[in-house]
Backbone as ProteinMPNN parsed JSONL, in Angstrom:
{"seq_chain_A": "MSDVTDAQGHRLDQIRLVGVSATGYHGVFEHERREGQTFVVDVVVHLDTRRAAARDDLAHTLDYGALAQQVVAVIEGPPADLIETVAERVAATVLADGAVSAVDVSVQ", "coords_chain_A": {"N_chain_A": [[91.672, -33.825, 51.655], [88.699, -32.119, 51.46], [85.108, -32.441, 51.834], [83.087, -31.781, 49.018], [80.402, -29.846, 47.963], [77.31, -29.524, 46.08], [75.316, -26.857, 44.595], [72.943, -27.107, 45.996], [73.704, -28.097, 48.373], [74.203, -30.812, 48.53], [76.396, -33.495, 49.12], [79.064, -34.155, 46.988], [80.079, -36.878, 44.869], [83.116, -38.797, 44.434], [85.518, -39.467, 41.971], [88.437, -41.148, 41.626], [91.538, -41.009, 40.063], [94.523, -42.537, 40.198], [97.972, -42.377, 39.979], [98.475, -41.95, 37.22], [100.679, -42.009, 34.63], [103.289, -40.653, 32.546], [105.769, -39.684, 30.143], [107.152, -36.493, 30.235], [108.3, -33.255, 29.166], [108.869, -31.107, 30.883], [109.946, -28.343, 32.881], [112.384, -26.087, 34.323], [115.013, -26.349, 33.822], [117.522, -27.015, 31.372], [118.283, -29.725, 30.896], [116.041, -31.095, 31.833], [114.119, -30.462, 29.948], [115.326, -31.491, 27.685], [115.929, -34.252, 28.183], [113.653, -35.229, 29.388], [111.233, -36.558, 31.746], [109.571, -38.829, 33.985], [106.307, -38.147, 34.825], [103.899, -38.312, 37.367], [100.504, -38.334, 37.891], [97.816, -37.648, 40.025], [94.338, -37.56, 40.24], [91.411, -36.213, 41.599], [88.127, -36.225, 41.067], [85.247, -34.331, 41.514], [81.867, -34.867, 41.496], [78.366, -35.319, 40.733], [77.12, -38.424, 40.895], [74.72, -39.72, 41.035], [72.571, -39.909, 39.148], [73.776, -41.338, 37.046], [74.401, -43.728, 38.392], [71.861, -44.642, 39.124], [70.754, -45.185, 36.667], [72.629, -46.772, 35.526], [74.399, -45.837, 33.546], [76.839, -44.683, 31.469], [76.777, -42.313, 30.082], [75.93, -40.356, 31.808], [77.876, -39.672, 33.569], [81.389, -39.374, 34.324], [83.727, -40.484, 32.014], [86.22, -42.308, 33.002], [88.284, -43.644, 31.767], [88.685, -42.263, 29.379], [89.352, -39.858, 30.571], [91.825, -40.501, 31.763], [93.371, -40.81, 29.472], [93.31, -38.19, 28.541], [94.707, -36.874, 30.567], [97.252, -38.004, 30.25], [97.805, -36.949, 27.713], [98.117, -34.244, 28.369], [100.39, -34.371, 30.012], [102.274, -35.318, 28.157], [102.194, -33.279, 26.394], [102.701, -29.848, 25.236], [105.689, -28.367, 26.524], [106.135, -27.032, 29.826], [107.41, -24.599, 32.074], [106.875, -24.719, 34.81], [105.678, -27.022, 37.291], [103.297, -26.398, 38.411], [101.934, -25.244, 36.323], [101.497, -27.431, 34.675], [99.779, -28.88, 36.357], [97.615, -27.099, 36.427], [96.819, -27.183, 33.763], [95.947, -29.835, 33.575], [93.816, -29.706, 35.417], [92.129, -27.843, 34.11], [91.472, -29.316, 31.844], [90.008, -31.423, 32.969], [87.903, -30.019, 34.187], [86.587, -29.087, 31.966], [84.703, -30.927, 31.285], [81.312, -31.046, 31.518], [79.972, -32.339, 33.602], [81.547, -32.257, 35.81], [82.193, -30.776, 38.912], [84.264, -29.918, 40.594], [87.835, -30.273, 41.031], [90.715, -31.993, 42.218], [94.191, -31.92, 41.893], [97.242, -33.613, 41.751], [100.607, -33.48, 41.045], [103.487, -35.296, 40.469]], "CA_chain_A": [[90.663, -33.285, 50.774], [87.431, -31.968, 52.17], [83.914, -32.72, 51.056], [82.644, -30.737, 48.114], [78.948, -29.937, 47.815], [76.74, -28.786, 44.96], [74.603, -25.636, 44.969], [71.87, -27.438, 46.926], [74.297, -28.61, 49.593], [74.417, -32.252, 48.472], [77.791, -33.906, 49.04], [79.37, -34.742, 45.69], [80.841, -38.105, 44.837], [84.485, -38.629, 43.941], [86.184, -40.482, 41.14], [89.886, -40.946, 41.798], [92.516, -41.649, 39.189], [95.763, -42.462, 40.932], [99.158, -42.949, 39.324], [98.516, -41.81, 35.777], [102.043, -41.573, 34.369], [103.774, -40.514, 31.19], [106.981, -38.888, 30.043], [106.962, -35.115, 29.816], [109.523, -32.463, 29.003], [108.597, -29.898, 31.639], [110.957, -27.94, 33.845], [113.112, -24.859, 34.025], [116.388, -26.679, 33.465], [117.69, -27.524, 30.012], [118.308, -31.187, 30.871], [114.669, -31.581, 32.025], [113.458, -30.302, 28.66], [116.014, -32.333, 26.678], [115.859, -35.674, 28.499], [112.317, -35.609, 29.851], [111.141, -37.307, 32.999], [108.261, -39.395, 34.228], [105.401, -37.397, 35.709], [102.798, -39.12, 37.864], [99.416, -37.427, 38.237], [96.623, -38.152, 40.704], [93.214, -36.656, 40.025], [90.169, -36.505, 42.306], [87.056, -35.486, 40.393], [84.047, -34.208, 42.346], [80.689, -34.769, 40.651], [77.172, -36.0, 41.181], [76.985, -39.662, 40.11], [73.439, -40.369, 41.362], [71.811, -40.238, 37.93], [74.497, -42.41, 36.357], [74.249, -44.972, 39.157], [70.466, -45.094, 39.049], [70.456, -45.67, 35.306], [73.756, -47.593, 35.087], [74.613, -45.237, 32.222], [78.067, -43.916, 31.37], [76.498, -40.994, 29.508], [75.574, -39.411, 32.883], [79.014, -39.542, 34.487], [82.674, -39.143, 33.73], [84.429, -41.656, 31.479], [87.553, -42.16, 33.564], [89.258, -44.133, 30.788], [88.964, -41.102, 28.529], [90.043, -38.883, 31.402], [93.214, -40.913, 31.888], [94.014, -40.471, 28.193], [93.463, -36.724, 28.484], [95.787, -36.507, 31.486], [98.494, -38.388, 29.565], [98.008, -35.974, 26.648], [98.653, -33.031, 28.988], [101.777, -34.656, 30.445], [103.11, -35.454, 26.966], [101.97, -32.114, 25.557], [103.694, -28.77, 25.198], [106.442, -28.194, 27.749], [105.913, -25.907, 30.716], [108.488, -24.42, 33.033], [106.448, -25.035, 36.176], [104.783, -28.136, 37.558], [101.994, -25.782, 38.683], [101.295, -25.048, 35.011], [101.023, -28.76, 34.264], [98.618, -29.176, 37.19], [96.534, -26.234, 35.975], [96.357, -27.729, 32.464], [95.166, -31.043, 33.894], [92.572, -29.262, 36.039], [91.29, -27.238, 33.071], [90.981, -30.412, 31.007], [88.972, -32.148, 33.729], [86.753, -29.128, 34.399], [85.878, -28.876, 30.695], [83.577, -31.854, 31.263], [80.207, -30.376, 32.18], [79.501, -33.065, 34.782], [82.503, -32.07, 36.897], [82.02, -29.571, 39.713], [85.545, -29.503, 41.143], [88.885, -31.27, 40.828], [91.982, -31.872, 42.939], [95.24, -32.489, 41.043], [98.57, -33.743, 42.337], [101.605, -33.837, 40.04], [104.746, -35.707, 41.089]], "C_chain_A": [[89.329, -33.236, 51.526], [86.28, -32.304, 51.229], [83.573, -31.501, 50.197], [81.149, -30.931, 47.924], [78.507, -29.158, 46.583], [75.972, -27.577, 45.481], [73.478, -25.878, 45.981], [72.399, -28.027, 48.239], [74.479, -30.115, 49.642], [75.905, -32.56, 48.335], [78.024, -34.588, 47.698], [80.185, -36.016, 45.862], [82.237, -37.802, 44.307], [84.854, -39.802, 43.044], [87.659, -40.16, 41.215], [90.654, -41.72, 40.744], [93.868, -41.46, 39.863], [96.872, -43.111, 40.112], [99.152, -42.913, 37.827], [99.899, -41.264, 35.425], [102.366, -41.556, 32.886], [105.049, -39.681, 31.227], [106.641, -37.502, 29.526], [108.289, -34.382, 29.791], [109.37, -31.107, 29.678], [109.74, -29.612, 32.576], [111.685, -26.697, 33.394], [114.547, -25.14, 33.58], [116.456, -27.311, 32.071], [117.646, -29.05, 29.947], [116.898, -31.771, 31.072], [113.9, -31.518, 30.693], [114.034, -31.248, 27.615], [115.741, -33.825, 26.936], [114.458, -36.139, 28.882], [112.395, -36.367, 31.155], [109.724, -37.831, 33.15], [107.506, -38.523, 35.214], [104.265, -38.34, 36.093], [101.725, -38.16, 38.375], [98.296, -38.216, 38.915], [95.535, -37.094, 40.541], [92.03, -37.145, 40.855], [89.115, -35.607, 41.693], [85.819, -35.504, 41.285], [82.856, -33.98, 41.419], [79.536, -35.541, 41.271], [76.975, -37.237, 40.314], [75.649, -40.364, 40.336], [72.68, -40.798, 40.109], [72.466, -41.384, 37.165], [74.307, -43.75, 37.057], [72.845, -45.525, 39.049], [70.14, -45.714, 37.701], [71.545, -46.608, 34.768], [74.197, -47.15, 33.689], [75.832, -44.317, 32.234], [77.83, -42.501, 30.853], [76.234, -39.931, 30.583], [76.683, -39.275, 33.937], [80.268, -39.282, 33.692], [83.287, -40.451, 33.248], [85.879, -41.574, 31.943], [88.635, -42.754, 32.681], [89.675, -43.0, 29.843], [89.714, -40.032, 29.309], [91.521, -39.228, 31.55], [93.984, -40.584, 30.61], [94.253, -38.977, 28.077], [94.59, -36.251, 29.409], [97.142, -36.842, 30.856], [98.808, -37.384, 28.46], [98.573, -34.663, 27.194], [100.114, -33.245, 29.383], [102.716, -34.673, 29.238], [103.049, -34.242, 26.06], [103.049, -31.057, 25.652], [104.374, -28.564, 26.543], [106.024, -26.947, 28.511], [107.092, -25.806, 31.648], [108.105, -24.973, 34.409], [105.515, -26.234, 36.245], [103.375, -27.617, 37.862], [101.223, -25.56, 37.383], [100.744, -26.366, 34.501], [99.77, -29.128, 35.048], [97.412, -28.362, 36.745], [95.958, -26.732, 34.648], [95.52, -28.985, 32.667], [93.824, -30.627, 34.467], [91.625, -28.676, 35.0], [90.684, -28.298, 32.155], [89.841, -31.147, 31.69], [87.709, -31.278, 33.863], [85.982, -28.819, 33.119], [84.7, -29.822, 30.531], [82.458, -31.246, 32.11], [79.699, -31.062, 33.434], [80.365, -32.797, 36.008], [82.278, -30.735, 37.59], [83.334, -29.022, 40.259], [86.55, -30.623, 40.917], [90.082, -30.95, 41.721], [93.026, -32.56, 42.081], [96.54, -32.481, 41.829], [99.505, -34.191, 41.239], [102.912, -34.139, 40.764], [105.775, -35.906, 40.008]], "O_chain_A": [[88.911, -34.215, 52.144], [86.449, -32.433, 50.017], [83.751, -30.354, 50.608], [80.683, -32.057, 47.745], [79.207, -28.268, 46.102], [75.981, -27.305, 46.682], [73.103, -24.975, 46.729], [71.618, -28.409, 49.111], [74.867, -30.654, 50.679], [76.594, -31.948, 47.519], [77.278, -35.489, 47.314], [80.881, -36.203, 46.86], [82.509, -36.713, 43.803], [84.542, -40.958, 43.328], [88.083, -39.046, 40.91], [90.452, -42.919, 40.556], [94.303, -40.327, 40.072], [96.736, -44.232, 39.621], [99.77, -43.771, 37.197], [100.26, -40.175, 35.869], [101.815, -42.316, 32.089], [105.358, -39.05, 32.237], [105.942, -37.346, 28.524], [109.282, -34.857, 30.343], [109.709, -30.077, 29.095], [110.431, -30.529, 33.021], [111.613, -26.302, 32.23], [115.213, -24.265, 33.026], [115.556, -28.043, 31.66], [117.035, -29.61, 29.037], [116.595, -32.835, 30.533], [113.129, -32.421, 30.368], [113.307, -31.747, 26.757], [115.371, -34.563, 26.023], [114.121, -37.311, 28.717], [113.469, -36.764, 31.608], [108.794, -37.332, 32.516], [108.002, -38.204, 36.294], [103.737, -39.071, 35.255], [102.004, -37.283, 39.191], [97.888, -39.283, 38.457], [95.782, -35.897, 40.686], [91.684, -38.326, 40.827], [89.196, -34.382, 41.783], [85.396, -36.561, 41.754], [82.835, -33.02, 40.649], [79.717, -36.314, 42.212], [76.692, -37.116, 39.122], [75.462, -41.49, 39.874], [72.202, -41.93, 40.027], [71.783, -42.293, 36.694], [74.08, -44.774, 36.412], [72.655, -46.732, 38.899], [69.347, -46.651, 37.609], [71.4, -47.172, 33.683], [74.348, -47.964, 32.778], [75.848, -43.3, 32.928], [78.602, -41.591, 31.155], [76.308, -38.736, 30.299], [76.44, -38.817, 35.053], [80.199, -38.998, 32.496], [83.354, -41.421, 34.004], [86.681, -40.854, 31.348], [89.804, -42.4, 32.832], [90.856, -42.813, 29.552], [90.606, -39.375, 28.773], [92.376, -38.345, 31.47], [95.126, -40.129, 30.672], [95.289, -38.548, 27.569], [95.336, -35.334, 29.066], [98.073, -36.04, 30.927], [99.967, -37.006, 28.287], [99.416, -34.038, 26.551], [100.967, -32.398, 29.119], [103.813, -34.116, 29.286], [103.77, -34.175, 25.064], [104.168, -31.327, 26.089], [103.717, -28.582, 27.583], [105.616, -25.944, 27.924], [107.713, -26.815, 31.98], [108.914, -25.613, 35.08], [104.672, -26.435, 35.37], [102.384, -28.301, 37.607], [99.998, -25.676, 37.356], [99.642, -26.411, 33.954], [98.805, -29.633, 34.475], [96.299, -28.885, 36.693], [94.744, -26.7, 34.442], [94.5, -29.171, 32.003], [92.79, -31.144, 34.044], [90.433, -28.985, 35.012], [89.529, -28.19, 31.743], [88.827, -31.456, 31.063], [86.591, -31.757, 33.671], [84.849, -28.342, 33.178], [83.797, -29.562, 29.735], [82.655, -30.966, 33.293], [79.05, -30.419, 34.258], [79.95, -33.086, 37.131], [82.183, -29.694, 36.94], [83.504, -27.808, 40.375], [86.18, -31.765, 40.649], [90.413, -29.786, 41.946], [92.791, -33.663, 41.588], [96.895, -31.497, 42.478], [99.231, -35.183, 40.563], [103.385, -33.339, 41.572], [106.918, -36.257, 40.3]]}, "name": "protein", "num_of_chains": 1, "seq": "MSDVTDAQGHRLDQIRLVGVSATGYHGVFEHERREGQTFVVDVVVHLDTRRAAARDDLAHTLDYGALAQQVVAVIEGPPADLIETVAERVAATVLADGAVSAVDVSVQ"}
């Protein structure tokens, strides 16, 4: 993963959630949809945490506990044929937070 910068060229910070897991019913095969399987998701969120750090204030950063719950909700949510679709849903959920500039998602 390379460095991500904001519009002014400042290197953004990263918050990493590694190993968020839940059972999902994604896949193109009938048995995957019927039996389900454990999906493990890693998320790297790129954002500016300077204001939050200076003020020690959660309101100015990403609540990674809430983010983990949102990732689980995607995994457990409506089935998708492709793992790429699951990754895209996770990315869209993360990017909906206005503090987030970019996100890397890995689904296993």
